[in-house]
Structures are given as structure tokens and as C-alpha cells.
N, C-alpha and C positions, 0 to 999 in steps of 0.2 A: 634748448630742451624742446623748442618745436620738432625737431626731427627725430628726438628721443622720445617723445609724447606719440608720434606717430607709428601705428602699427604696421600700417603700411609699407612706412621706411624700413622698418625693423623687420620684418617678415623675412629678407633676404639676407638678414647680417646676423641673428642670433644675441641679440643684445635683450636687455627687458625694458619693456615698456613703462614709460611713465619713470622712472630710475635715475636721481641724479649720479649716481655712482656710474652706471653705464655712460652716460655722458662724457664724467672726466676719462673714464677708460678709453671709450673711443677717440677723443680728444688728444690722449696722453699716448695712445699707438701709432697715432700718425706722427707726433712729435718726435716720438722716442726713434723713430726712420733715419731722421735726418743724417743723427752722428754713425750709424749703423752702416748705411750705404746710399745716402745722400739724395733719397727720394723720400717723398711725403704727399697728403693732399693739402693743400691750398686754397685759401678765401676764395668763394667767386663771389663780389660786391658788385650791386646792380646800381650802374651807372646814374641812374634818375634817382636813386632815394639812398648812396654810398651805405644802404644794408647788406649786408650776408645773405643770401641766398642758395648757398651749398658748398661742395670743398669737390674739389678735381686735382688728379695729380697723375703724374708718373711713378709706379712703383715698383720695385723691385719683387718677384714672386718665384718661389720656388715652385713647378707645377710639373707632378711627376716626373721628378730628378732633375727636372731643367731650368734652367734661370729663366725668364721671362720680362720685357718689361711692359709692363699693367697699365693702360691709363684707367682710373680709376675716376669714379662720379656720385657722389652723393648731395641730393638738393632737396631741400623744404618743400614739403607740400603748396607751400604757398606762392613757390616758383614752378612748377610743373607746368609745361605746356606752353613754355614763352622762348624755350631755344636754347637755355642758359647752356643745359648739359652741353645741345648738340656744338653749340658756340665753343665753350669750353674743350672738348674733348677734339676740336680741327684744333685748336691751338696747342693741345700736347700732343698731337699727331706733328704738328709743324715743327715745333720744339725740338722732339724724338729726331727729326731729320735734320734740322740746320744741324744740330750738335751733333749729326750723327752717334746717337747714344745708343742704337740698338739696330740691327736690318730691316726688322718688325716690331712692331708693338700689339699685344694682345686687349682685350677685358677679356675677363672671368663674369658670368653672365649665367645666374639663375634661369633654369628654362621657362617658369611662369612668366619671369619679368618680361615681357613684350616689349614696355617703355623702354627696357636699356637695350635691347634687342634693337629697338628702332635706331638710337641715339649710335651704335653700333655701325651699322649698315651704313646711316648717311655717312659717317667718318670713312666710308671705303672699307670697313671691312667684312670679312666674309667669314661665314660658320665653317669651323675646321673639322670640330670634335667634341665630342662628351668627352671630358676630365674628371676625374676626384681631385679635389682641394680643399683641404682642412675637413673629409670626412663626407664630402657632401656631393655630391655629380652635379657639372655646372657646364656650360655650354664656353667653350673658349674659340674668342671671334678673333682674329688674324689679319691685319694688313703690312704689308712692305713699306718703309718709311724712305 
């Protein structure tokens, strides 16, 4: 609920702040991907405390008629600025390369989400173009794997 209670987290996702049903929906949406296409968000656990601090994973997304492998990440506000998203995103890129899952990976990022853009750039991604995804204009960042 820390994530769902944060207007800053949800401003890029369209979920209702403070709504337990939105929390359940968000988690279930990730779990439903597993049988559908084998992708999902995974828990990011802080080593020192064994506490969950976010979710990151490889997600199959249809972007303007093309199937893309996306590195997606959502961190709890208490974990921001600690490098967890960067570390996890780099690990996802390495996993995609090691297992030859796709020739490239993308991240779909709201133009106003500068923190996520910084994570993508740290991961070697470059802005490729603006796209329409789920009726929103987003930036598509890409890197080869």
C-alpha cells in the first residue's frame, strides 16, 4: 500500500491513490502475465532488511503494433534515490541478453518522469521516439542486448 498511497507513484499509472482494490489490481495484473506470455514484474528485496522495496521485470508489450520486450520498474518512495531501480534494470537487461530473449529492450516512460528516464539512460538506453501506448504519449527508450 505504500506504493498505492503515493500520488507521485501513481501519477504515471492511472491507479486510484489509497485504494486497496487498485493495489490488488496492480499485483494481479502482473501475475496474470505469467501464464499469458511468461513475463511479469518481480519483487525487489533490500538485502540489508529483507524488505520489499519495489518491482521490476521484463514485460512483453504491444507498442504501436510491434511486440517489444520492456524493462519495467516501480519502486516504493522510501527506496527512491538508493540505486535499486538502476541495479535491477541493469540485471533485467543482462538477463535478456544472456537468454537471447530479444535483439533489444525498451522502456516506456512518461515524458515528465525524469527519474525513470535517468534509470533508462544509466542502463545504456537512448530516447528513440514518442509513442502512443494505452492512449498516452510516452517516450520509448531502447538499447540493444
